[in-house]
N, C-alpha and C positions, 0 to 999 in steps of 0.2 A: 513556285520555286521551280527551276528548270533542274534537270539531272545532274548538269554541269554546277550549278547555284550550290545544292545540296552537298556534292561531293565535296566541293569546295570548302563548304563551313564545316563539313563532318571531318573532312581529313586533316584539320587542324585540331591536334590535342590539347586544346586549352584547359580541358575539364573532364572529369568523369561523364559516361552517359548517363542519365536517369531514366530508370522506369519505377516511377510511380505505381504505388499499391492504388488500387481503388476502394475509395471509402463506403461502407455502408453504415446504415443509421441502426438503431436497436430493434428496429422490425424487418432487416436485412434488405432495403430497400438502398440505392446508390444515392449515398448524400453528396451531392454535387460541392456544396459550400465547404464541405471537410476535404475533398478533392482538390478544388480550386485552391484552398490553403496550403497543402500537400505542396502542389504542383508551384505555388508560390514560392514555398522556402526554399524549395529545391534549385529552382533558378535562381534566387538571391545569394544562394550561397555559392553558387559557382558552377552550376553543371552547364555543360557544353552541348547538351541537345535535350529534348523531354521525348522519350519513347511511352507511348501513353497506350492503355490496352493490351499490353503485351504479354509475356507469361508471367512475370510479377505482378500485373496487372489483373490476373484473372481473366485473359480475355476467354479462355472455355467458358466462363460461369456467365458472361453479360448475353443478354438479349440484341438484338440488333439495334434497336431504339437505344438502349441502356451505352451501348457502346458509340453510337453516333453522338448523344449527348454529352460523354465524357471525352470526346476526343474536342467535340466543340468548345467545353470548358476549357482544356489545355492549353487551344489554340488562342480562346480570347484571353488568358491569363498570360502566356508568355508574351502575348502583343508583339511576335515577331522578334523579340531579342535570342530567343534562338528557335532552331529548326523543331518543330515537331513530327515526329514520326509514328504512326500507328500501326497495330499488328493487324493482319489479316489472314485468314485460315481456314480449313475444314476443307471440303471437295472444293472443284474448281468453281461451279456455279456459285457457291458461298463466297469464297473466296473474293470473287470478281464480286460481288454484291457488297462486301463489307469494305472491299476498295473504294468502290463510288460513293459507299456511304463516308468513307473517311474523307475523300476527295470533298464531297458535298459540305462538309463539317470544315476546311479549309487546311486541313493536314498538310504539311509539306513532303513528305514520303509515307512509303509503307515497310514493315519489316513483313517480310510473306513466310509465313511458318508452314511446318511442315502438314501435307494433306494429309485427313482425319485417315487414320487406322491403316489405309492397304500399304502393303510392302510393291511399290511400283517400280518397274525397271527404268532405265536412265532415259530413255526416249519418253516415257511416259511422264515424269518428272519434268523434263525439259520443256514438253509439250505445256504441261499446267502452270508452269513461272512465266512462260512468253504470253499465256492466255491472258494471266493477272498484269503482267506488265503491258501488255496493248490495253488493258480495259479502262484505265484512266492516263493523264497526262502526268502521274503522281512517279517519282524515281522511286525503285525497287531494291531493295536488300533482301536478300535471299538468305533464311535461318536452315543451316543446314544441322540436323540433327535428328535422333531417334529414327524415323522410318525414310528420313529424307537424305541420303549419304551419296556425295556424287563422285565420279570419277575425275582427274585433271581436265580429261577432254569436255566433260559435260560441262564443267567451270568456266572453260573457254568458249563453248556456246554460250553459255550465259553471258557471260563478258560481252560477248558479239552482239548479245540484243538491245534493241532501244530500251532504255528506259531501265534499265537494273545496272545498281551502280556498285552494289558490292555483295560479299558473304559474310555472313557471321557464320562462326563454328562454336557449336556446342556438342563436338564430339572428343575434341583433345587428341587427334591421332597426328602426332607430330609428322612424322614421316610423310603422311598424306597431305598434309596443309604443305610441307616445302615442296611434294609434287606440283600439288596444285599453283602454289603463287609462282613457280618457274614455269610450267606450262603456261600459263596467261602471260608472264610477263615478255616470254618468247614469242605467243602468236599474237597477241592482242596490242596493238598501239594504245597509249593514254594508259592512265592512271585506273585501277580498279581498287575498291577499299575493301579492306579484311578487318574483322573486329574478332576479338575473344569473346565468345558467349557462353563460356562455361559458368557453370553456378560459382559464385564469389569469385570472379575472376582475376580477381589479385592475387590468389593462391600460383596461378600456373604463369601471371604475365612475363615474369622475368623467361621463362620459355620461349612466349608468342614473340616478345620483343627481339630474340635472337633470329627468328624469322623474318624481320620486319615489320611486324604487326605490333602496331602501338595504341590501338583504339580498341577500349573494353568497355562491357556495361558493369554498372557497379551496384549490386542489391544494398550493399553498406552504406551507400549514399543516401537511402532512402532515410535512414533512422542514426546515422553518425555521421553527417558529410564533412566533420571537421577530419576526420578519421580519414575517409575516403582522399579529402584532398590532400591531404600531407603524404599520402604514401603515392598518389598520383605525382604530386611536383616531385617527390623522391626520386621517383622512376627517371622522371623527365628530367631533372638537374645530375643524376649520377650519385645522388647521396646513398650511397650503398648502406650507408650504418643503420640510416632512417628506416629504409626499406627492410633491412633484415631484423629490427628491432619489432616494427609493426608484424611482420610476418610470423615470427616467434612468439610474441606476448600477444598478439589479436586474432590474427588472418588464420593461423592453424588452428587455435582452440574455436574459434568459432564455426571452421568447417568440420571440425571434428564433432562440435555439438548439433551441428546442422545435418547430422548423417545419423543421429539419433531418432530420426521417425522421419517417415514418409510424407512429402509435401514440405516438408520446412523448408526449402529452399524460396516458399512463398509464405506460408504461414508463421515461422520464425522471423521472417523480415518483417510481416505484419505486426507481431507481438513487440518487434523493437521498435516501430513507428509510435506505437500506444506507450510503451513503455519512456519515451520520449517526450510524451506531454499531447500528442495529437491523435484523437480516439478514433480512429479508421475503421471500426468494427471488427467484426472475425471474419473468418474466410467462409467463402459459401462451400456447401457438400459438391462434390464428395469429399474434398479437402477437409482436414479437421483442425481444429486449434492444437497447439503444442501442449505439451504435460507441464503441468505447475511447476514442476522443479526445474524444468529444460527452462522455462520463462526465469526463474530464479536465477539460473546460471547465466541466461543471457544477459540479465542487468549486472552481474557482479563483470561479465565479461567489458561491458561497454564502459562501465566505470575504470575497470584497469587499461582500455585503450586509451582512454582520455588523460587518465595518469601519465599514459608513455608519451603523449604529446606534449603535457608540461616537462615532461623531464628533459625530452627535447630540447624545449625553449631555455633551459638552465643552463 
């Protein structure tokens, strides 16, 4: 898939972007059969794309061999129905290695995550992502968060780089994002994609839409796709009443529950998938499982979310 092809397919917000969790068996090994089923359910439910082995998929916890096989499984299971974008990160050499493993596994694109640990200047960040982009023919989306925060001019240079098609924002600085969008629009011809990549992005998506950013990742889609789809549809059609009802009754309480523990942006999502009947196993260290009471609260919250959908259907 060419950069233009992937950009065109991702640029149509036909559904939430699906970031599957990585399944482990009781011994802690990757369970490819369960992972395959998880991907299948998401695509069947209406995901617009599969982002495999990214943050929610515990990229940090996978060996290169496990990573490549998971990407291969996702590609085989989607069978071209939706694009598969794979995570790539760490230092430049390893990020390039992961990019090449993803390309060999048949991925359609890459989500380039921040370099490991270091606080680099803008010139170094630009060089890093350009080397990742030049390492394969895969289109690249750059993930802005933590130690990879860009000035508008750096994003202009990223947008001018062959193979880089978009920016996923995990910072939430709307002033910075407005200046980035404006600078790229003014200086780089053509379309550049932007994604809201904050945890539980639905909570902030109204604000991002005001900037013209309609694409977002949905962790909730992993375990409650009907709720995520209803919210996505309500945003797209201007159904403000449904948006408010789901924000007030489900998403805000979920965000508040997620804030109760470190690593819950992944661990609580994985618990949600298990609650919905698919045993994807526990998270790998250094993440830890949610407290039992928090899992019980999550179960009640999921029930409330589906009750809101029934209420909407009356």
